C-alpha positions in Angstrom: 127.7 94.0 80.0 130.0 93.8 77.1 127.0 93.4 74.7 125.4 96.6 76.1 128.7 98.5 75.8 129.2 97.4 72.2 125.6 98.4 71.4 126.0 101.8 72.9 129.3 102.4 71.1 127.9 101.2 67.8 124.8 103.5 68.1 127.0 106.4 69.1 129.2 105.9 66.0 126.2 105.5 63.7 124.6 108.7 65.1 127.7 110.8 64.6 128.3 109.3 61.1 124.7 110.3 60.1 125.4 113.8 61.3 128.6 113.8 59.0 130.7 115.0 61.9 134.4 114.2 62.3 134.9 111.5 64.9 137.9 110.0 66.6 136.6 107.1 68.6 138.9 104.9 70.7 137.4 101.7 72.0 138.2 98.1 72.9 135.1 96.9 71.1 136.6 95.2 68.0 133.1 94.6 66.7 133.0 98.3 65.6 135.5 97.3 62.8 132.4 96.2 60.8 131.2 99.9 60.5 133.8 100.4 57.8 131.7 98.0 55.6 128.6 100.0 56.2 129.8 103.6 55.8 132.2 104.7 53.1 133.5 107.6 55.1 134.3 105.4 58.1 137.9 104.4 58.3 139.5 102.0 60.9 142.9 102.7 62.4 144.6 100.9 65.3 147.8 100.9 67.3 150.2 98.4 65.9 151.3 95.4 67.9 153.9 93.1 66.7 153.9 89.6 68.3 157.4 88.2 69.0 155.9 84.9 70.1 152.6 83.6 71.6 152.9 85.5 74.9 155.1 88.4 74.0 154.2 91.5 72.1 155.9 94.7 71.1 153.7 97.8 71.2 155.1 100.1 68.5 152.8 103.0 69.3 152.3 103.5 65.6 148.9 104.3 64.2 148.2 102.1 61.1 145.3 101.9 58.8 142.9 98.9 58.9 141.2 96.7 61.4 142.7 95.6 64.7 142.9 92.0 65.4 140.5 90.5 67.9 143.1 89.4 70.4 143.0 91.1 73.8 146.3 92.0 75.4 145.2 92.6 79.0 146.5 89.3 80.4 149.8 89.5 78.4 150.3 93.0 79.7 149.6 91.9 83.3 152.2 89.1 82.9 154.7 91.6 81.5 154.1 93.9 84.4 154.7 91.0 86.9 151.2 91.0 88.3 150.8 88.3 90.9 150.0 84.8 89.5 146.8 84.6 91.5 145.4 87.7 89.7 146.7 86.7 86.2 145.4 83.1 86.5 142.1 84.3 87.9 
């Protein structure tokens, strides 16, 4: 489940932070943004996305400092790639 995955990712990050190891962790679990509030050495970065309107985004491929937003782009990406309407509408 999504809750299990978030818990495992959170615990993994905390474990590695406690070992003071360098970590580059890529995930779709936006809840991990909160770790920056708990650990002073923890820094959030994300791939920049610029919205052109409600359903169109521009993926800049730039890594920027700070939290990602909580919007998922999977459906928008499927629409942009012309997935069949049956799949997109679910």
